C-alpha positions as CSV (number, residue, x, y, z in Angstrom):
1,M,-210.7,6.3,-32.4
2,T,-212.1,2.8,-31.5
3,H,-212.4,1.6,-28.0
4,H,-209.4,-0.7,-28.5
5,Q,-207.3,2.1,-30.0
6,R,-208.1,4.2,-27.0
7,Q,-207.2,1.4,-24.6
8,L,-203.9,1.0,-26.4
9,L,-203.0,4.7,-26.1
10,L,-204.1,4.8,-22.5
11,G,-201.8,1.8,-21.9
12,M,-199.0,3.7,-23.7
13,L,-199.5,6.7,-21.4
14,S,-199.4,4.4,-18.3
15,Y,-196.2,2.9,-19.5
16,I,-194.7,6.3,-20.1
17,A,-195.5,7.2,-16.5
18,L,-193.6,4.1,-15.4
19,R,-190.6,5.3,-17.4
20,D,-190.7,8.5,-15.3
21,V,-192.0,10.7,-18.2
22,S,-195.0,12.9,-17.9
23,P,-197.9,11.6,-20.1
24,Q,-199.3,15.2,-20.1
25,Q,-196.0,16.5,-21.5
26,V,-196.0,13.9,-24.3
27,C,-199.6,14.9,-25.2
28,Q,-198.7,18.6,-25.1
29,L,-195.7,18.1,-27.4
30,S,-198.0,16.2,-29.7
31,A,-200.7,18.9,-29.8
32,I,-203.2,16.6,-28.0
33,D,-205.5,17.6,-25.2
34,Y,-204.9,15.0,-22.5
35,E,-208.6,15.0,-21.6
36,I,-209.5,13.6,-25.0
37,F,-208.8,10.1,-23.7
38,T,-211.8,10.3,-21.4
39,K,-214.2,11.0,-24.4
40,E,-215.4,7.9,-26.2
41,S,-216.4,9.8,-29.4
42,S,-213.2,11.8,-29.8
43,G,-210.5,11.0,-32.3
44,L,-207.0,12.0,-33.2
45,S,-205.5,13.0,-36.5
46,V,-202.8,10.9,-38.2
47,K,-200.2,13.6,-37.5
48,Q,-201.2,13.6,-33.8
49,L,-200.8,9.8,-33.6
50,N,-197.5,9.9,-35.4
51,D,-196.2,12.7,-33.1
52,L,-197.4,10.8,-30.0
53,W,-195.3,7.7,-30.9
54,K,-192.3,9.8,-31.8
55,N,-192.4,12.0,-28.6
56,A,-193.0,8.9,-26.4
57,G,-189.9,7.2,-27.7
58,Y,-187.9,10.5,-27.6
59,L,-188.8,11.5,-24.1
60,C,-188.3,7.9,-22.8
61,R,-184.9,7.9,-24.6
62,D,-185.8,4.6,-26.1
63,P,-185.4,3.8,-29.8
64,L,-187.1,0.5,-29.2
65,F,-190.1,2.0,-27.4
66,G,-192.6,-0.1,-29.4
67,L,-190.8,-3.3,-28.5
68,H,-190.6,-2.5,-24.8
69,F,-194.1,-1.1,-24.6
70,G,-195.4,-4.3,-26.2
71,E,-193.5,-6.3,-23.6
72,S,-195.2,-4.4,-20.8
73,L,-198.7,-5.1,-22.4
74,Q,-198.6,-8.9,-21.9
75,L,-201.2,-8.7,-19.1
76,T,-203.9,-6.3,-20.2
77,A,-204.6,-7.8,-23.7
78,L,-206.7,-4.6,-24.5
79,G,-209.8,-6.7,-24.0
80,I,-209.1,-8.6,-27.2
81,V,-208.1,-11.9,-25.6
82,G,-211.5,-12.0,-23.9
83,E,-213.2,-11.7,-27.3
84,I,-211.0,-14.4,-28.8
85,I,-211.6,-16.9,-26.0
86,K,-215.4,-16.5,-26.2
87,T,-215.3,-17.7,-29.9
88,S,-212.4,-20.1,-30.2
89,N,-211.3,-23.4,-28.7
90,T,-207.8,-23.9,-30.1
91,V,-204.7,-21.7,-30.8
92,G,-205.4,-22.0,-34.6
93,E,-208.9,-20.6,-34.2
94,A,-207.7,-17.9,-31.9
95,L,-205.0,-16.7,-34.3
96,T,-207.6,-16.7,-37.2
97,I,-210.0,-14.6,-35.1
98,A,-207.1,-12.3,-34.0
99,A,-206.3,-11.5,-37.6
100,G,-209.8,-9.9,-38.0
101,L,-209.4,-7.9,-34.8
102,V,-206.1,-6.2,-35.5
103,P,-207.7,-3.4,-37.5
104,L,-209.4,-2.4,-34.3
105,I,-206.0,-1.4,-33.1
106,T,-204.2,-0.2,-36.3
107,D,-204.7,0.1,-40.0
108,S,-201.0,0.1,-40.8
109,F,-200.7,-3.7,-41.0
110,A,-202.8,-6.7,-42.0
111,F,-202.3,-9.7,-39.7
112,E,-202.1,-12.8,-42.0
113,V,-202.0,-16.3,-40.6
114,E,-200.9,-19.2,-42.7
115,R,-200.9,-22.9,-41.6
116,A,-198.4,-24.9,-43.6
117,R,-196.9,-28.3,-43.2
118,G,-193.7,-26.8,-41.8
119,G,-195.4,-24.6,-39.2
120,I,-197.6,-21.6,-38.5
121,K,-196.6,-18.3,-40.1
122,I,-197.9,-14.9,-39.0
123,L,-197.1,-12.2,-41.4
124,L,-197.5,-8.5,-40.7
125,R,-198.2,-7.1,-44.2
126,E,-197.8,-3.4,-44.4
127,K,-200.7,-1.4,-45.7
128,E,-201.1,2.1,-47.2
129,S,-201.8,4.4,-44.3
130,G,-201.0,7.9,-43.1
131,D,-198.6,6.5,-40.4
132,D,-194.9,7.5,-40.9
133,A,-192.0,5.0,-40.9
134,T,-191.2,5.5,-37.2
135,T,-194.8,4.9,-36.1
136,K,-195.1,1.8,-38.3
137,K,-191.9,0.3,-36.9
138,Q,-193.1,0.9,-33.4
139,L,-196.5,-0.7,-34.1
140,A,-194.9,-3.7,-35.8
141,D,-192.6,-4.3,-32.9
142,L,-195.6,-4.0,-30.5
143,L,-197.7,-6.5,-32.5
144,L,-194.9,-9.0,-32.7
145,V,-194.1,-9.2,-29.0
146,F,-197.8,-8.8,-28.0
147,T,-198.7,-11.9,-30.2
148,I,-196.1,-14.0,-28.4
149,H,-197.1,-13.0,-24.9
150,E,-200.8,-13.5,-25.6
151,L,-200.1,-17.0,-27.0
152,D,-198.4,-17.6,-23.6
153,G,-201.7,-16.6,-21.9
154,L,-203.9,-18.8,-24.1
155,T,-201.8,-21.9,-23.6
156,L,-200.3,-21.5,-20.1
157,E,-196.8,-22.1,-21.4
158,K,-194.0,-19.9,-22.5
159,I,-194.0,-20.1,-26.3
160,K,-190.9,-19.5,-28.3
161,P,-191.1,-18.8,-32.0
162,R,-189.2,-21.0,-34.3
163,N,-188.2,-18.0,-36.5
164,V,-188.6,-14.3,-36.5
165,R,-188.0,-12.2,-39.6
166,L,-187.4,-8.5,-39.6
167,P,-186.8,-5.9,-42.4
168,F,-183.7,-4.7,-40.6
169,L,-180.8,-6.1,-38.5
170,S,-178.9,-3.6,-36.3
171,A,-177.0,-3.1,-33.1
172,T,-180.3,-3.6,-31.3
173,L,-180.5,-7.2,-32.5
174,R,-179.7,-8.7,-29.0
175,E,-182.6,-6.8,-27.5
176,Y,-185.0,-8.2,-30.1
177,S,-183.6,-11.7,-29.4
178,R,-184.3,-11.2,-25.7
179,V,-187.9,-9.9,-26.1
180,L,-188.9,-12.1,-29.0
181,R,-187.2,-15.2,-27.6
182,C,-185.5,-16.0,-30.9
183,D,-182.6,-14.6,-33.0
184,P,-184.2,-12.7,-35.9
185,T,-183.1,-13.1,-39.5
186,R,-183.3,-10.5,-42.2
187,A,-186.2,-10.3,-44.7
188,N,-188.2,-7.5,-46.3
189,Y,-191.2,-8.1,-44.0
190,Y,-192.2,-8.9,-40.4
191,Q,-193.0,-12.5,-39.7
192,L,-193.3,-14.9,-36.7
193,E,-193.1,-18.7,-37.3
194,F,-194.2,-21.3,-34.7
195,G,-194.2,-25.1,-34.7
196,S,-197.2,-26.6,-36.4
197,H,-198.3,-28.5,-33.2
198,Y,-199.6,-25.3,-31.7
199,W,-202.4,-25.1,-34.2
200,D,-204.7,-27.6,-32.5
201,L,-203.5,-26.9,-29.0
202,P,-206.5,-26.1,-26.7
203,I,-206.7,-22.7,-25.2
204,I,-207.0,-22.4,-21.4
205,T,-210.0,-20.3,-20.5
206,A,-208.8,-20.0,-16.9
207,S,-206.0,-17.8,-18.2
208,Y,-208.3,-15.0,-19.2
209,E,-210.1,-15.2,-15.8
210,L,-206.7,-14.5,-14.2
211,Q,-205.9,-11.7,-16.6
212,S,-209.2,-10.1,-15.8
213,Y,-208.6,-10.5,-12.1
214,L,-205.2,-8.9,-12.3
215,V,-206.4,-6.0,-14.5
216,Q,-209.2,-5.2,-12.1
217,T,-207.2,-5.4,-8.9
218,L,-203.6,-4.4,-9.8
219,S,-203.6,-2.1,-12.7
220,T,-203.1,1.7,-12.5
221,T,-204.0,4.4,-14.9
222,A,-201.9,7.0,-16.6
223,T,-203.1,9.6,-14.1
224,V,-201.6,7.8,-11.1
225,V,-198.3,9.3,-10.0
226,L,-195.8,6.7,-8.7
227,D,-193.5,8.8,-6.5
228,S,-190.5,6.5,-6.2
229,F,-188.5,4.2,-8.4
230,E,-189.3,1.3,-6.1
231,K,-193.0,1.8,-6.8
232,K,-192.5,2.0,-10.5
233,V,-190.5,-1.3,-10.5
234,R,-193.2,-3.0,-8.3
235,E,-195.9,-1.9,-10.7
236,F,-194.0,-3.2,-13.7
237,V,-193.1,-6.5,-12.0
238,T,-196.7,-7.0,-10.9
239,K,-198.1,-6.5,-14.4
240,N,-195.5,-8.8,-15.9
241,S,-195.3,-11.7,-13.4
242,Y,-198.2,-13.5,-15.0
243,Q,-196.9,-16.6,-16.9
244,S,-193.2,-16.0,-16.1
245,L,-190.7,-15.4,-13.3
246,I,-189.6,-12.1,-14.6
247,S,-185.9,-11.5,-14.3
248,L,-183.8,-8.6,-13.2
249,E,-182.3,-8.4,-16.7
250,D,-185.8,-8.2,-18.3
251,V,-186.9,-5.4,-15.9
252,A,-183.7,-3.5,-16.3
253,A,-183.8,-3.6,-20.1
254,N,-187.4,-2.4,-20.2
255,F,-186.3,0.6,-18.1
256,S,-183.3,1.2,-20.4
257,L,-180.9,0.4,-17.5
258,T,-178.2,-2.1,-16.8
259,P,-179.0,-4.7,-14.1
260,R,-176.4,-3.2,-11.9
261,S,-177.8,0.3,-12.3
262,L,-181.3,-0.9,-11.5
263,Q,-180.0,-2.7,-8.4
264,R,-178.2,0.4,-7.2
265,K,-181.3,2.6,-7.6
266,L,-183.3,0.2,-5.6
267,Q,-180.7,-0.3,-2.9
268,S,-180.6,3.5,-2.4
269,Q,-184.3,3.1,-1.4
270,G,-183.6,0.3,1.0
271,I,-184.8,-2.7,-1.0
272,T,-183.6,-5.3,-3.5
273,F,-185.1,-6.6,-6.7
274,Q,-185.4,-10.1,-5.3
275,Q,-187.5,-8.7,-2.4
276,I,-189.8,-7.0,-4.8
277,A,-190.1,-10.1,-7.0
278,D,-190.8,-12.3,-3.9
279,D,-193.4,-9.9,-2.5
280,T,-195.2,-9.8,-5.8
281,R,-195.4,-13.6,-6.3
282,K,-196.4,-14.1,-2.7
283,S,-199.2,-11.5,-2.9
284,M,-200.5,-13.0,-6.2
285,A,-200.3,-16.6,-4.9
286,L,-202.2,-15.7,-1.7
287,N,-204.9,-13.9,-3.5
288,L,-205.4,-16.6,-6.1
289,L,-205.5,-19.4,-3.6
290,A,-207.8,-17.5,-1.2
291,S,-210.3,-17.0,-4.1
292,G,-210.9,-20.8,-4.1
293,K,-211.1,-20.8,-7.9
294,Y,-207.7,-22.3,-8.7
295,Q,-205.9,-25.5,-7.7
296,V,-202.3,-25.2,-6.5
297,K,-201.0,-26.7,-9.7
298,E,-202.8,-24.0,-11.8
299,V,-201.5,-21.2,-9.6
300,S,-198.0,-22.5,-9.9
301,A,-198.3,-22.5,-13.7
302,M,-199.9,-19.1,-13.8
303,L,-197.0,-17.6,-11.9
304,G,-194.5,-19.2,-14.2
305,Y,-193.1,-22.0,-12.2
306,N,-191.9,-24.9,-14.4
307,E,-192.2,-27.4,-11.5
308,L,-194.9,-27.6,-8.8
309,S,-192.2,-28.5,-6.3
310,A,-190.4,-25.2,-6.9
311,F,-193.6,-23.3,-6.2
312,S,-194.4,-25.4,-3.1
313,R,-190.9,-24.6,-1.7
314,A,-191.3,-20.9,-2.3
315,F,-194.8,-20.8,-0.7
316,K,-193.5,-22.6,2.3
317,R,-190.7,-20.1,2.6
318,W,-193.1,-17.2,2.3
319,T,-195.8,-18.3,4.7
320,G,-194.5,-21.3,6.7
321,K,-197.5,-23.2,5.4
322,T,-198.0,-25.6,2.5
323,A,-199.9,-24.3,-0.5
324,G,-202.4,-27.2,-0.4
325,T,-203.6,-26.2,3.1
326,Y,-204.0,-22.5,2.4
327,P,-206.1,-20.5,3.4
328,A,-207.3,-22.9,6.2
């Protein structure tokens, strides 16, 4: 088990905890000693890995577990984004390097990048491996959404694919459209397609600094027990406020709830989703500006505001001060 594979599985266990499922129970059902994740030299059998993915989805009652887990991973980047940034200057270079790093996570797929006149195509080519069909589908879903979110982080903009191709179309199509930001079409393979102009787009190194900052100061491990639904939502919103103003609908879908049900659960604990979202953005904005490393315009973009004026109004509402004079 490589370092990146271990980080991925630890991220999975943390996400399971947010979904109110015991990571220890998932490991037990998969015949895995939970303590193995603290040992760098330890590995898991193919059957154990397959069972871990199956039991995670089953106990979370989520047939789209891989898709939703990938959506929750947009902050941490498994350390891979840092390696990409150190050796690339443009999105095209970053994608090319990423293709060589995917085997550090899984050997079920090859990550192939093609630059054509019509655009950039990323194909997940299935490889012979011991993973069963369920695990492969979960991993493919994860890689698709993870690629989109990390391109967001490299460019400081919310990137939308021009096309998404999947080897299935089902009743869950609407959820794929929401997470992947594009209505999928049917094919016998997994593929993302982006506009050709992204290839030479410079990557923003400050983005990785922010990711590192957030990982160090805001992340929790799978062993942390969040004892209320409010805390679980706060944790999820915090980890996913980078690069976007996360919506009630997005959070509810990731917890397999309707927006109304999520609001009711929060209201029973004396708080609203809007309060949580505002608290999170305020805290992140104050910390970033107080660090002295970022200009107001950068912080605005990092938190997902399309217009600097919108961020300025929000900051004034939160603090009674203008962002340009903070923290003086």
